[in-house]
Backbone of each chain as ProteinMPNN parsed JSONL, in Angstrom:
{"seq_chain_A": "MVEMLQTELQTFDARRDELLGTSLGKWVLIQDGELIGTFETQRDAINVGYRQFGNVPFLVKQVVPVEMPQNYVSNHLGI", "coords_chain_A": {"N_chain_A": [[0.808, -1.215, 0.0], [2.167, 1.093, 0.101], [2.426, 2.236, -2.293], [0.336, 3.97, -2.614], [1.234, 6.334, -1.669], [3.028, 7.48, -3.374], [3.1, 9.959, -4.767], [3.228, 11.772, -2.64], [5.609, 10.948, -1.412], [7.428, 11.544, -3.442], [7.187, 14.318, -3.462], [8.184, 14.883, -0.92], [10.854, 14.006, -1.21], [11.709, 15.769, -3.202], [11.712, 18.163, -1.869], [13.36, 17.847, 0.243], [16.008, 18.885, 0.798], [15.529, 21.604, 1.155], [13.785, 21.467, 3.349], [15.473, 20.356, 5.263], [16.988, 22.523, 5.859], [15.212, 24.277, 7.027], [13.494, 22.959, 8.787], [14.57, 20.979, 10.437], [14.398, 17.93, 12.126], [11.717, 18.173, 12.637], [8.269, 17.191, 11.945], [6.726, 16.596, 8.873], [3.722, 17.247, 7.059], [2.257, 16.014, 4.248], [0.095, 16.118, 1.532], [-1.412, 14.851, -1.314], [0.651, 15.831, -2.955], [1.165, 18.336, -1.934], [2.82, 20.358, 0.413], [1.711, 20.626, 3.558], [2.265, 21.482, 6.171], [4.546, 21.913, 8.99], [5.394, 20.16, 11.989], [5.768, 19.686, 15.54], [5.534, 17.145, 16.621], [4.949, 13.716, 15.644], [2.391, 12.798, 16.189], [0.888, 15.181, 16.32], [0.99, 16.007, 13.626], [-0.33, 13.894, 12.35], [-2.896, 14.074, 13.488], [-3.732, 16.593, 12.539], [-3.722, 16.038, 9.812], [-5.808, 14.102, 9.535], [-7.972, 15.595, 10.531], [-8.09, 17.704, 8.756], [-8.266, 16.599, 6.185], [-9.739, 14.31, 6.344], [-10.445, 10.754, 6.329], [-8.212, 9.77, 4.507], [-5.413, 8.907, 2.328], [-2.29, 10.235, 3.419], [0.929, 11.773, 3.938], [3.091, 11.592, 6.638], [6.119, 12.547, 7.842], [9.37, 12.492, 9.281], [11.816, 15.069, 9.278], [14.935, 14.417, 8.602], [18.516, 14.112, 8.256], [19.56, 11.587, 7.486], [17.629, 8.821, 7.021], [16.792, 6.432, 9.393], [16.367, 2.977, 9.142], [13.633, 0.88, 10.293], [14.215, -1.934, 12.344], [14.098, -5.47, 12.242], [14.833, -8.244, 13.851], [14.148, -10.877, 14.042], [12.66, -13.701, 12.304], [10.001, -13.192, 11.755], [8.67, -11.572, 9.897], [7.565, -11.799, 6.567], [9.364, -10.725, 4.638]], "CA_chain_A": [[0.0, 0.0, 0.0], [3.024, 2.276, 0.073], [2.243, 2.844, -3.618], [-0.662, 5.046, -2.499], [1.888, 7.567, -1.215], [4.126, 7.803, -4.284], [3.128, 11.407, -5.031], [3.673, 12.438, -1.421], [7.034, 10.633, -1.216], [8.18, 12.326, -4.437], [7.208, 15.699, -2.98], [9.119, 14.933, 0.21], [12.22, 13.905, -1.732], [12.026, 16.98, -3.967], [11.849, 19.308, -0.962], [14.124, 17.412, 1.408], [17.107, 19.794, 1.111], [14.916, 22.829, 1.695], [13.247, 21.168, 4.684], [16.595, 20.162, 6.181], [17.454, 23.842, 6.263], [14.205, 25.053, 7.761], [12.618, 22.19, 9.689], [15.301, 19.794, 10.878], [13.852, 17.234, 13.285], [10.257, 18.286, 12.729], [7.463, 16.253, 11.16], [5.982, 17.282, 7.819], [2.475, 16.665, 6.567], [2.141, 16.212, 2.798], [-1.092, 15.449, 0.995], [-1.638, 15.086, -2.744], [1.744, 16.605, -3.537], [1.295, 19.67, -1.328], [3.326, 20.422, 1.784], [0.666, 21.303, 4.341], [2.852, 22.165, 7.313], [5.521, 21.194, 9.798], [4.864, 19.971, 13.335], [6.754, 19.25, 16.532], [5.415, 15.704, 16.882], [4.265, 12.888, 14.646], [0.971, 12.741, 16.538], [0.271, 16.443, 15.907], [0.843, 16.017, 12.167], [-1.372, 12.918, 11.999], [-4.201, 14.609, 13.875], [-4.1, 17.653, 11.587], [-4.033, 15.393, 8.536], [-7.147, 13.513, 9.565], [-9.012, 16.614, 10.738], [-8.177, 18.59, 7.592], [-8.554, 15.904, 4.932], [-10.568, 13.128, 6.557], [-9.789, 9.445, 6.317], [-7.619, 9.578, 3.184], [-3.954, 8.78, 2.46], [-1.402, 11.394, 3.474], [2.267, 11.381, 4.393], [3.726, 12.263, 7.775], [7.495, 12.052, 7.834], [10.305, 13.349, 10.007], [12.882, 15.668, 8.476], [16.242, 14.035, 9.153], [19.502, 13.993, 7.173], [19.631, 10.185, 7.057], [16.533, 8.09, 7.644], [17.187, 5.141, 9.952], [15.329, 1.959, 8.948], [13.201, 0.055, 11.404], [14.926, -3.212, 12.28], [13.394, -6.649, 12.725], [15.916, -9.216, 13.865], [13.641, -12.247, 13.949], [12.141, -14.059, 10.971], [8.539, -13.158, 11.746], [8.144, -10.894, 8.717], [7.834, -12.455, 5.299], [9.977, -9.749, 3.731]], "C_chain_A": [[0.844, 1.269, 0.0], [2.915, 2.981, -1.276], [1.259, 4.003, -3.559], [-0.023, 6.371, -2.119], [3.015, 8.001, -2.151], [4.236, 9.304, -4.543], [3.674, 12.156, -3.83], [5.168, 12.188, -1.171], [7.909, 11.396, -2.214], [8.276, 13.787, -4.014], [8.195, 15.851, -1.832], [10.564, 14.905, -0.295], [12.631, 15.191, -2.449], [12.315, 18.165, -3.048], [12.729, 18.995, 0.251], [15.227, 18.421, 1.782], [16.593, 21.09, 1.724], [14.43, 22.589, 3.127], [14.363, 20.947, 5.703], [17.124, 21.499, 6.681], [16.489, 24.591, 7.154], [13.511, 24.28, 8.877], [13.281, 20.918, 10.197], [14.685, 19.206, 12.15], [12.349, 17.301, 13.413], [9.579, 17.262, 11.815], [6.665, 17.039, 10.132], [4.724, 16.501, 7.484], [2.344, 17.038, 5.1], [0.92, 15.445, 2.32], [-1.281, 15.862, -0.454], [-0.587, 16.029, -3.33], [1.967, 17.969, -2.927], [1.812, 19.554, 0.104], [2.359, 21.271, 2.608], [1.267, 22.068, 5.511], [3.899, 21.314, 7.991], [5.055, 21.216, 11.252], [5.955, 19.443, 14.259], [6.722, 17.744, 16.74], [4.691, 15.005, 15.736], [2.766, 12.892, 14.903], [0.249, 14.017, 16.119], [0.006, 16.447, 14.404], [-0.272, 15.065, 11.721], [-2.753, 13.479, 12.321], [-4.658, 15.71, 12.919], [-4.469, 17.048, 10.236], [-5.438, 14.832, 8.5], [-8.222, 14.593, 9.689], [-9.181, 17.495, 9.512], [-8.67, 17.858, 6.337], [-9.5, 14.717, 5.098], [-9.743, 11.862, 6.449], [-9.302, 9.11, 4.905], [-6.104, 9.398, 3.366], [-3.273, 10.142, 2.555], [-0.079, 10.923, 4.065], [2.712, 12.251, 5.555], [5.125, 11.678, 7.893], [8.402, 13.036, 8.54], [11.414, 13.824, 9.074], [14.214, 15.376, 9.154], [17.227, 13.876, 7.99], [19.582, 12.58, 6.605], [18.525, 9.426, 7.779], [17.019, 6.719, 8.119], [16.062, 4.126, 9.73], [14.862, 1.373, 10.278], [13.845, -1.319, 11.221], [14.119, -4.333, 12.92], [14.377, -7.816, 12.669], [15.438, -10.662, 13.815], [13.081, -12.481, 12.548], [10.621, -14.034, 10.916], [7.997, -12.584, 10.445], [8.529, -11.643, 7.447], [8.361, -11.491, 4.263], [11.463, -10.042, 3.663]], "O_chain_A": [[0.316, 2.377, -0.089], [3.257, 4.156, -1.405], [1.34, 4.923, -4.372], [-0.658, 7.42, -2.23], [3.866, 8.803, -1.765], [5.335, 9.859, -4.538], [4.488, 13.068, -3.977], [5.898, 13.095, -0.772], [9.004, 11.842, -1.87], [9.318, 14.421, -4.183], [8.949, 16.822, -1.773], [11.395, 15.697, 0.15], [13.767, 15.645, -2.317], [13.075, 19.064, -3.408], [12.822, 19.801, 1.178], [15.364, 18.773, 2.953], [17.158, 21.602, 2.691], [14.645, 23.422, 4.008], [14.22, 21.308, 6.872], [17.644, 21.594, 7.792], [16.896, 25.442, 7.945], [12.992, 24.885, 9.815], [12.619, 19.894, 10.367], [14.479, 19.919, 13.132], [11.759, 16.569, 14.208], [10.227, 16.57, 11.03], [6.007, 18.024, 10.467], [4.668, 15.277, 7.607], [2.322, 18.217, 4.745], [0.732, 14.276, 2.657], [-1.307, 17.047, -0.785], [-0.914, 16.922, -4.112], [2.865, 18.695, -3.353], [1.31, 18.759, 0.899], [2.212, 22.472, 2.38], [0.833, 23.179, 5.815], [4.119, 20.157, 7.631], [4.404, 22.163, 11.693], [6.93, 18.836, 13.817], [7.755, 17.129, 17.004], [3.937, 15.614, 14.977], [1.965, 12.977, 13.972], [-0.874, 13.956, 15.618], [-1.072, 16.842, 13.961], [-1.057, 15.389, 10.83], [-3.675, 13.369, 11.512], [-5.826, 15.758, 12.533], [-5.418, 17.493, 9.591], [-6.178, 15.059, 7.543], [-9.26, 14.517, 9.032], [-10.278, 17.985, 9.245], [-9.402, 18.427, 5.527], [-10.005, 14.18, 4.112], [-8.513, 11.892, 6.475], [-9.891, 8.287, 4.206], [-5.57, 9.7, 4.433], [-3.643, 11.082, 1.852], [0.021, 9.827, 4.617], [2.711, 13.48, 5.472], [5.294, 10.467, 8.028], [8.238, 14.251, 8.424], [11.883, 13.088, 8.206], [14.572, 16.006, 10.149], [16.826, 13.544, 6.875], [19.662, 12.395, 5.391], [18.489, 9.395, 9.009], [17.584, 5.947, 7.345], [14.917, 4.393, 10.096], [15.602, 1.371, 11.262], [14.0, -1.804, 10.1], [13.535, -4.168, 13.991], [14.712, -8.312, 11.593], [16.232, -11.572, 13.575], [13.038, -11.571, 11.721], [10.013, -14.762, 10.131], [6.977, -13.052, 9.939], [9.673, -12.065, 7.28], [7.863, -11.442, 3.138], [12.197, -9.349, 2.958]]}, "seq_chain_B": "MPSFTTGLPNLQAAGPIVEVQVAVPAVVQEVLNAAGQPLPAPVALTAMIDTGASGSVIQNGIAARLGLHPIGAVPINTPSSTGVMCAQYAIRLVFPNNVVWEAVVIEAPLAGQHIQGLIGRDVLAQAVLTYIGYANQFTLSF", "coords_chain_B": {"N_chain_B": [[-1.116, 2.26, 37.623], [-1.797, 1.237, 34.411], [-2.101, -2.15, 33.421], [-1.541, -5.524, 32.24], [-1.624, -9.061, 32.708], [-0.531, -12.059, 31.324], [-0.95, -15.509, 31.141], [0.402, -18.568, 30.002], [0.285, -21.96, 28.732], [2.787, -22.925, 27.881], [5.177, -20.892, 27.835], [7.695, -20.607, 26.734], [7.531, -22.055, 24.346], [5.379, -20.897, 22.923], [5.876, -18.2, 23.046], [5.738, -14.707, 24.113], [2.707, -14.079, 23.7], [-0.338, -12.312, 23.012], [-3.802, -11.577, 23.144], [-5.205, -9.072, 21.263], [-7.168, -6.175, 20.451], [-7.518, -4.43, 17.471], [-8.144, -1.199, 16.509], [-9.635, 1.718, 14.931], [-7.831, 4.825, 15.274], [-8.243, 7.363, 17.873], [-8.56, 9.897, 16.695], [-9.523, 9.328, 14.15], [-11.898, 8.089, 14.789], [-13.195, 10.312, 15.841], [-13.38, 11.914, 13.508], [-14.96, 10.295, 11.833], [-17.285, 10.096, 13.37], [-18.09, 12.781, 13.351], [-18.761, 13.04, 10.708], [-20.9, 11.462, 10.555], [-20.569, 8.834, 9.906], [-20.368, 5.236, 10.069], [-18.518, 3.44, 12.587], [-15.805, 1.298, 11.933], [-15.755, -2.142, 12.872], [-13.666, -3.308, 15.521], [-10.672, -5.278, 14.98], [-9.819, -8.462, 15.973], [-6.833, -9.945, 17.068], [-3.917, -12.083, 17.39], [-1.013, -11.17, 18.947], [2.54, -10.914, 19.17], [4.788, -10.003, 21.68], [7.689, -8.454, 20.913], [10.911, -8.032, 21.412], [12.863, -7.788, 19.569], [11.968, -6.26, 17.532], [11.956, -3.116, 16.196], [9.769, -1.558, 15.699], [6.132, -1.698, 15.836], [3.879, -4.092, 14.295], [1.279, -4.938, 12.006], [-0.609, -7.535, 10.477], [-0.736, -7.85, 6.911], [-3.548, -6.459, 5.306], [-5.189, -5.963, 7.477], [-5.443, -3.225, 8.036], [-7.008, -2.405, 5.882], [-9.375, -3.729, 6.478], [-10.197, -2.162, 8.557], [-10.75, 0.106, 7.262], [-8.74, 1.952, 6.952], [-6.242, 4.209, 5.695], [-2.846, 4.595, 4.433], [-0.557, 6.571, 6.39], [2.028, 7.187, 6.36], [5.405, 6.201, 5.514], [8.054, 3.951, 5.824], [11.464, 2.765, 5.666], [12.446, -0.643, 6.142], [14.52, -3.116, 7.744], [15.155, -6.566, 7.561], [16.123, -9.963, 8.494], [16.507, -10.971, 5.946], [16.223, -8.966, 4.063], [16.865, -5.562, 3.059], [16.096, -2.142, 3.57], [13.408, -2.097, 2.675], [10.517, -0.509, 1.7], [7.756, 0.221, 3.712], [4.279, 0.677, 4.331], [2.794, 2.877, 6.741], [0.449, 2.969, 9.447], [-1.921, 4.639, 11.497], [-3.157, 3.458, 14.477], [-5.31, 2.073, 17.057], [-4.507, 0.18, 19.826], [-5.972, -2.281, 21.776], [-5.422, -3.78, 24.648], [-5.658, -6.675, 26.897], [-7.593, -6.205, 29.927], [-8.556, -3.813, 29.148], [-6.55, -2.013, 28.442], [-5.411, 0.656, 26.721], [-3.711, 1.737, 23.824], [-2.293, 4.052, 21.64], [-0.85, 3.844, 18.471], [1.631, 3.994, 15.847], [2.001, 1.913, 13.22], [3.598, -0.533, 11.079], [2.448, -2.265, 8.151], [2.735, -5.61, 7.255], [3.627, -8.803, 5.76], [2.731, -11.616, 7.663], [2.146, -14.15, 7.276], [1.262, -17.624, 7.67], [1.978, -18.022, 10.264], [1.467, -18.2, 13.866], [0.695, -15.82, 14.746], [-0.611, -12.51, 14.24], [0.365, -10.063, 14.512], [2.94, -7.835, 15.726], [4.19, -6.58, 18.733], [6.211, -4.026, 19.212], [9.342, -2.323, 20.026], [8.599, 0.315, 19.996], [6.235, 0.525, 21.411], [7.086, -0.718, 23.769], [8.876, 1.146, 24.637], [7.578, 2.868, 26.28], [6.803, 1.384, 28.399], [6.747, -1.277, 30.914], [8.043, -4.407, 30.771], [7.564, -7.474, 32.163], [8.875, -10.555, 32.337], [8.286, -13.683, 33.282], [9.656, -16.472, 33.128], [9.783, -19.079, 34.37], [7.288, -19.23, 35.515], [5.598, -19.186, 33.427], [4.379, -16.813, 32.535], [3.736, -13.362, 31.718], [3.929, -9.806, 32.169], [2.704, -6.701, 31.12], [3.126, -3.353, 31.656], [2.01, 0.012, 31.729]], "CA_chain_B": [[-0.454, 1.996, 36.339], [-2.522, 0.205, 33.645], [-1.27, -3.31, 33.088], [-2.209, -6.815, 32.101], [-0.771, -10.235, 32.866], [-0.979, -13.19, 30.504], [-0.347, -16.791, 31.443], [0.314, -19.51, 28.888], [0.741, -23.3, 29.135], [4.22, -23.078, 27.621], [5.607, -19.566, 27.365], [8.885, -20.747, 25.897], [7.144, -22.542, 23.025], [4.467, -19.99, 22.226], [6.346, -16.824, 23.094], [4.826, -13.798, 24.825], [1.617, -13.686, 22.806], [-1.458, -11.696, 23.703], [-4.948, -11.247, 22.291], [-5.45, -7.634, 21.246], [-8.114, -5.633, 19.478], [-6.981, -3.314, 16.709], [-9.262, -0.332, 16.142], [-9.218, 3.011, 14.378], [-7.379, 5.702, 16.368], [-9.25, 8.289, 18.401], [-8.826, 11.005, 15.785], [-10.37, 8.826, 13.062], [-13.224, 7.936, 15.396], [-13.744, 11.674, 15.915], [-13.703, 12.359, 12.146], [-16.088, 9.501, 11.342], [-18.479, 10.511, 14.125], [-18.504, 14.106, 12.874], [-19.328, 12.874, 9.367], [-22.054, 10.574, 10.655], [-20.245, 7.545, 9.297], [-20.227, 4.175, 11.076], [-17.165, 3.037, 12.974], [-15.496, -0.109, 11.629], [-15.585, -3.013, 14.046], [-12.261, -3.661, 15.788], [-10.197, -6.577, 14.506], [-9.112, -9.214, 17.014], [-5.689, -10.702, 16.564], [-2.907, -12.535, 18.34], [0.241, -10.452, 18.709], [3.673, -11.307, 20.006], [5.673, -8.943, 22.151], [8.943, -8.798, 20.234], [11.96, -7.048, 21.715], [13.722, -7.68, 18.401], [11.305, -5.427, 16.528], [12.022, -1.717, 16.616], [8.424, -0.987, 15.608], [5.04, -2.671, 15.867], [3.471, -4.573, 12.972], [0.03, -5.685, 11.838], [-0.648, -8.371, 9.279], [-1.308, -7.264, 5.703], [-4.988, -6.572, 5.129], [-5.955, -5.531, 8.651], [-5.774, -1.807, 7.893], [-8.135, -2.301, 4.944], [-10.591, -4.149, 7.191], [-10.584, -1.033, 9.407], [-11.002, 1.259, 6.398], [-7.67, 2.929, 7.139], [-5.291, 4.456, 4.614], [-1.508, 4.871, 4.987], [-0.236, 7.945, 6.799], [3.47, 7.305, 6.381], [6.149, 5.102, 4.897], [9.41, 3.846, 6.392], [12.234, 1.588, 5.249], [12.717, -1.624, 7.201], [15.507, -4.174, 7.525], [14.878, -7.868, 8.176], [17.293, -10.818, 8.26], [16.695, -11.325, 4.531], [16.029, -7.818, 3.175], [17.218, -4.257, 3.625], [15.544, -0.947, 2.941], [12.103, -2.318, 2.05], [9.566, 0.518, 2.151], [6.474, -0.296, 4.197], [3.289, 1.696, 4.693], [2.486, 3.021, 8.164], [-0.948, 3.26, 9.769], [-2.231, 5.014, 12.878], [-4.168, 2.545, 15.007], [-5.463, 1.968, 18.506], [-4.391, -1.18, 20.333], [-6.673, -2.501, 23.047], [-4.893, -4.978, 25.293], [-6.512, -7.14, 28.004], [-7.863, -5.241, 31.002], [-8.911, -2.554, 28.488], [-5.387, -1.13, 28.35], [-5.486, 1.236, 25.376], [-2.473, 2.371, 23.39], [-2.331, 4.535, 20.256], [0.451, 3.543, 17.885], [1.828, 4.019, 14.397], [2.573, 0.595, 12.944], [3.692, -0.896, 9.675], [1.723, -3.457, 7.735], [3.678, -6.509, 6.581], [3.143, -10.188, 5.761], [3.071, -12.521, 8.777], [1.366, -15.341, 6.924], [1.805, -18.922, 8.022], [2.424, -18.065, 11.651], [0.365, -18.209, 14.818], [0.479, -14.434, 15.169], [-1.001, -11.561, 13.191], [0.899, -8.752, 14.859], [4.087, -7.74, 16.622], [4.268, -5.407, 19.603], [7.641, -3.757, 19.167], [9.968, -1.454, 21.018], [7.925, 1.616, 20.049], [5.312, 0.409, 22.551], [7.861, -1.043, 24.973], [9.61, 2.336, 25.075], [6.783, 3.554, 27.306], [6.192, 0.332, 29.222], [7.597, -2.207, 31.667], [7.729, -5.8, 30.436], [8.072, -8.424, 33.157], [8.79, -11.892, 31.739], [8.613, -14.667, 34.315], [9.679, -17.706, 32.357], [9.474, -20.303, 35.128], [5.859, -19.221, 35.852], [4.869, -19.141, 32.163], [3.533, -15.627, 32.455], [4.406, -12.067, 31.554], [3.1, -8.634, 32.483], [3.074, -5.448, 30.455], [2.571, -2.225, 32.397], [2.256, 1.318, 31.099]], "C_chain_B": [[-1.236, 0.927, 35.581], [-1.594, -0.936, 33.27], [-2.149, -4.521, 32.82], [-1.169, -7.914, 32.26], [-1.366, -11.381, 32.071], [-0.21, -14.435, 30.922], [-0.583, -17.761, 30.295], [0.77, -20.88, 29.363], [2.247, -23.483, 28.962], [4.733, -21.787, 26.994], [6.819, -19.672, 26.448], [8.509, -21.153, 24.476], [6.335, -21.507, 22.252], [5.025, -18.581, 22.111], [5.345, -15.954, 23.822], [3.749, -13.258, 23.894], [0.436, -13.194, 23.625], [-2.561, -11.41, 22.69], [-5.212, -9.752, 22.394], [-6.547, -7.313, 20.239], [-7.415, -4.467, 18.785], [-8.164, -2.498, 16.199], [-8.73, 0.938, 15.489], [-8.78, 3.908, 15.529], [-8.453, 6.715, 16.739], [-9.573, 9.397, 17.406], [-9.687, 10.563, 14.603], [-11.792, 8.588, 13.576], [-13.932, 9.289, 15.452], [-14.208, 12.152, 14.534], [-14.925, 11.609, 11.606], [-17.377, 9.882, 12.063], [-19.006, 11.845, 13.614], [-19.182, 14.02, 11.517], [-20.554, 11.967, 9.375], [-21.826, 9.217, 10.024], [-20.05, 6.486, 10.377], [-18.765, 3.869, 11.363], [-16.932, 1.584, 12.565], [-15.333, -0.901, 12.92], [-14.107, -3.294, 14.268], [-11.941, -5.062, 15.284], [-9.419, -7.24, 15.636], [-7.956, -9.984, 16.395], [-4.786, -11.142, 17.716], [-1.589, -11.858, 17.981], [1.315, -10.971, 19.653], [4.453, -10.074, 20.432], [7.084, -9.314, 21.721], [9.989, -7.717, 20.504], [12.957, -6.925, 20.574], [13.14, -6.835, 17.29], [11.346, -3.974, 16.982], [10.677, -1.031, 16.536], [7.379, -2.083, 15.63], [4.523, -2.925, 14.454], [2.068, -5.151, 13.064], [0.092, -6.425, 10.513], [-1.25, -7.604, 8.111], [-2.817, -7.494, 5.655], [-5.804, -6.064, 6.3], [-6.344, -4.056, 8.544], [-6.972, -1.626, 6.963], [-9.442, -2.707, 5.62], [-11.1, -3.043, 8.106], [-10.876, 0.221, 8.579], [-9.934, 2.332, 6.498], [-6.767, 3.014, 5.911], [-3.924, 4.764, 5.225], [-1.31, 6.34, 5.312], [1.278, 8.14, 6.886], [4.102, 6.119, 5.683], [7.558, 5.123, 5.466], [10.138, 2.656, 5.782], [12.437, 0.65, 6.432], [13.816, -2.584, 6.752], [15.024, -5.434, 8.237], [16.113, -8.743, 7.95], [17.548, -11.096, 6.776], [16.56, -10.148, 3.569], [16.489, -6.544, 3.869], [16.516, -3.155, 2.842], [14.228, -1.146, 2.224], [11.116, -1.281, 2.594], [8.245, -0.13, 2.536], [5.566, 0.865, 4.578], [3.055, 1.683, 6.197], [1.014, 3.416, 8.342], [-1.053, 3.676, 11.23], [-3.364, 4.114, 13.352], [-4.286, 2.715, 16.519], [-5.377, 0.491, 18.876], [-5.131, -1.269, 21.656], [-6.216, -3.856, 23.59], [-5.906, -5.497, 26.33], [-6.572, -6.099, 29.122], [-8.175, -3.862, 30.446], [-7.769, -1.537, 28.544], [-5.286, -0.646, 26.907], [-4.181, 1.957, 25.053], [-2.614, 2.793, 21.935], [-0.932, 4.388, 19.668], [0.435, 3.807, 16.387], [2.607, 2.762, 14.055], [2.782, 0.435, 11.444], [2.793, -2.093, 9.418], [2.692, -4.32, 6.931], [3.132, -7.932, 6.638], [3.661, -10.972, 6.959], [2.412, -13.869, 8.529], [2.078, -16.612, 7.374], [2.303, -19.009, 9.442], [1.204, -18.016, 12.569], [0.085, -16.81, 15.339], [0.102, -13.578, 13.961], [-0.497, -10.16, 13.514], [2.13, -8.874, 15.738], [3.952, -6.461, 17.44], [5.75, -5.119, 19.792], [8.109, -2.755, 20.209], [9.392, -0.044, 21.016], [6.926, 1.638, 21.199], [6.102, 0.184, 23.839], [8.63, 0.165, 25.504], [8.878, 3.079, 26.186], [6.228, 2.569, 28.323], [7.246, -0.41, 30.038], [7.139, -3.609, 31.311], [8.385, -6.7, 31.471], [7.815, -9.835, 32.634], [9.243, -12.902, 32.782], [8.538, -16.044, 33.677], [9.255, -18.922, 33.147], [8.012, -20.377, 35.549], [4.982, -19.201, 34.602], [3.919, -17.945, 32.098], [4.384, -14.379, 32.245], [3.404, -10.962, 31.83], [3.617, -7.445, 31.697], [2.351, -4.322, 31.182], [2.944, -0.929, 31.694], [2.247, 2.433, 32.141]], "O_chain_B": [[-1.334, -0.2, 36.066], [-0.454, -0.722, 32.857], [-3.339, -4.533, 33.135], [0.013, -7.717, 31.979], [-2.567, -11.639, 32.141], [1.015, -14.418, 31.042], [-1.655, -17.767, 29.69], [1.561, -20.969, 30.302], [2.903, -24.115, 29.791], [4.72, -21.623, 25.774], [6.948, -18.907, 25.492], [9.094, -20.661, 23.512], [6.58, -21.273, 21.069], [4.685, -17.849, 21.181], [4.234, -16.392, 24.121], [3.849, -12.148, 23.371], [0.235, -13.598, 24.77], [-2.298, -11.052, 21.541], [-5.418, -9.227, 23.488], [-6.812, -8.076, 19.31], [-6.798, -3.624, 19.437], [-9.065, -3.025, 15.547], [-7.526, 1.198, 15.496], [-9.292, 3.779, 16.641], [-9.435, 6.899, 16.02], [-10.73, 9.799, 17.281], [-10.498, 11.345, 14.106], [-12.767, 8.857, 12.874], [-15.121, 9.392, 15.147], [-15.291, 12.722, 14.4], [-15.812, 12.209, 10.998], [-18.435, 9.979, 11.442], [-20.213, 12.026, 13.459], [-20.066, 14.818, 11.203], [-21.17, 11.731, 8.335], [-22.777, 8.53, 9.651], [-19.614, 6.804, 11.483], [-17.897, 4.018, 10.503], [-17.777, 0.728, 12.826], [-14.837, -0.391, 13.924], [-13.367, -3.499, 13.305], [-12.821, -5.917, 15.176], [-8.483, -6.66, 16.187], [-8.091, -10.594, 15.334], [-4.879, -10.647, 18.839], [-1.112, -11.962, 16.851], [1.038, -11.405, 20.771], [4.739, -9.201, 19.612], [7.611, -10.356, 22.113], [9.961, -6.639, 19.91], [13.816, -6.044, 20.604], [13.742, -6.702, 16.224], [10.822, -3.643, 18.045], [10.449, -0.033, 17.22], [7.7, -3.26, 15.464], [4.695, -2.109, 13.548], [1.704, -5.774, 14.062], [0.751, -5.999, 9.565], [-2.167, -6.803, 8.294], [-3.297, -8.593, 5.932], [-6.987, -5.763, 6.145], [-7.454, -3.68, 8.92], [-7.846, -0.798, 7.221], [-10.488, -2.109, 5.37], [-12.293, -2.982, 8.403], [-11.209, 1.271, 9.129], [-10.183, 3.491, 6.169], [-6.56, 2.034, 5.195], [-3.838, 5.149, 6.391], [-1.812, 7.228, 4.623], [1.75, 9.143, 7.423], [3.426, 5.16, 5.31], [8.179, 6.18, 5.577], [9.515, 1.657, 5.423], [12.582, 1.088, 7.573], [14.013, -2.828, 5.562], [14.547, -5.376, 9.37], [17.055, -8.314, 7.284], [18.671, -11.42, 6.39], [16.765, -10.318, 2.367], [16.503, -6.456, 5.097], [16.364, -3.23, 1.623], [13.945, -0.44, 1.257], [10.906, -1.191, 3.803], [7.687, -0.927, 1.783], [6.02, 1.894, 5.078], [3.107, 0.637, 6.844], [0.427, 4.099, 7.503], [-0.361, 3.134, 12.093], [-4.405, 4.02, 12.702], [-3.485, 3.396, 17.16], [-6.085, -0.344, 18.311], [-4.942, -0.439, 22.545], [-6.57, -4.914, 23.07], [-6.901, -4.828, 26.607], [-5.707, -5.231, 29.233], [-8.079, -2.861, 31.156], [-8.008, -0.337, 28.677], [-5.099, -1.442, 25.986], [-3.625, 2.681, 25.879], [-3.009, 1.991, 21.089], [0.054, 4.766, 20.299], [-0.617, 3.841, 15.75], [3.724, 2.56, 14.53], [2.213, 1.177, 10.642], [2.427, -2.831, 10.333], [3.382, -3.827, 6.039], [2.274, -8.237, 7.466], [4.86, -10.994, 7.236], [2.156, -14.631, 9.462], [3.305, -16.674, 7.45], [2.984, -19.971, 9.8], [0.074, -17.82, 12.123], [-0.689, -16.643, 16.281], [0.453, -13.886, 12.822], [-0.885, -9.187, 12.867], [2.335, -9.885, 16.409], [3.64, -5.397, 16.906], [6.459, -5.877, 20.454], [7.382, -2.392, 21.134], [9.663, 0.725, 21.938], [6.785, 2.652, 21.884], [5.829, 0.806, 24.865], [8.993, 0.206, 26.679], [9.49, 3.832, 26.944], [5.277, 2.889, 29.036], [8.45, -0.206, 29.881], [5.979, -3.961, 31.523], [9.605, -6.691, 31.637], [6.665, -10.254, 32.506], [10.423, -12.973, 33.126], [7.493, -16.694, 33.686], [8.455, -19.724, 32.664], [7.527, -21.452, 35.903], [3.755, -19.2, 34.707], [2.78, -18.075, 31.648], [5.576, -14.35, 32.552], [2.192, -11.159, 31.737], [4.823, -7.214, 31.621], [1.126, -4.332, 31.31], [4.036, -0.789, 31.142], [2.436, 3.6, 31.798]]}, "name": "protein", "num_of_chains": 2, "seq": "MVEMLQTELQTFDARRDELLGTSLGKWVLIQDGELIGTFETQRDAINVGYRQFGNVPFLVKQVVPVEMPQNYVSNHLGIMPSFTTGLPNLQAAGPIVEVQVAVPAVVQEVLNAAGQPLPAPVALTAMIDTGASGSVIQNGIAARLGLHPIGAVPINTPSSTGVMCAQYAIRLVFPNNVVWEAVVIEAPLAGQHIQGLIGRDVLAQAVLTYIGYANQFTLSF"}
């Protein structure tokens, strides 16, 4: 289902350098290719996304120089 | 301190598994109520508390059953893959004793196993896990 966020991820990548200069460590909310705002917490960005757009796909992502992957050391995931 | 204790016949064999309800988060409940739309029924699943998982996971398809759409995407590493992008969903976890926790989880395949979810270190970061192996029980407190 990550395919549903391709437009938002492209917008994030295109604006990453700018955001690193202005919003390092903050959380951005992007919907349908538009940067809606920056927030102090992930929860704040999610709440604004749902309240502004309803139950639709949107992207909340932290502005960091290098994104650290989540790690799963057991074989539970079929990935 | 909200908590629950689970006892199992063989904790070593089964692992620290717990029956949880997965529901839409409070903000989605608020949005659906305001729009006069019905709330999706929570989905019951068996989840394992996994200290080897940096984040929590739900089985593929559960978010769709709750009518939820992705709100994020993160890369993950597993023993066999690196940098696989996975969709994230905001959910509400309801543990035994009505212990409620709001989380952002990834959706991933867990097919062929006795669990449909992982409770990872994102949840454990705010909790105390007491694992009493010789008594075949564990307690999670928040």
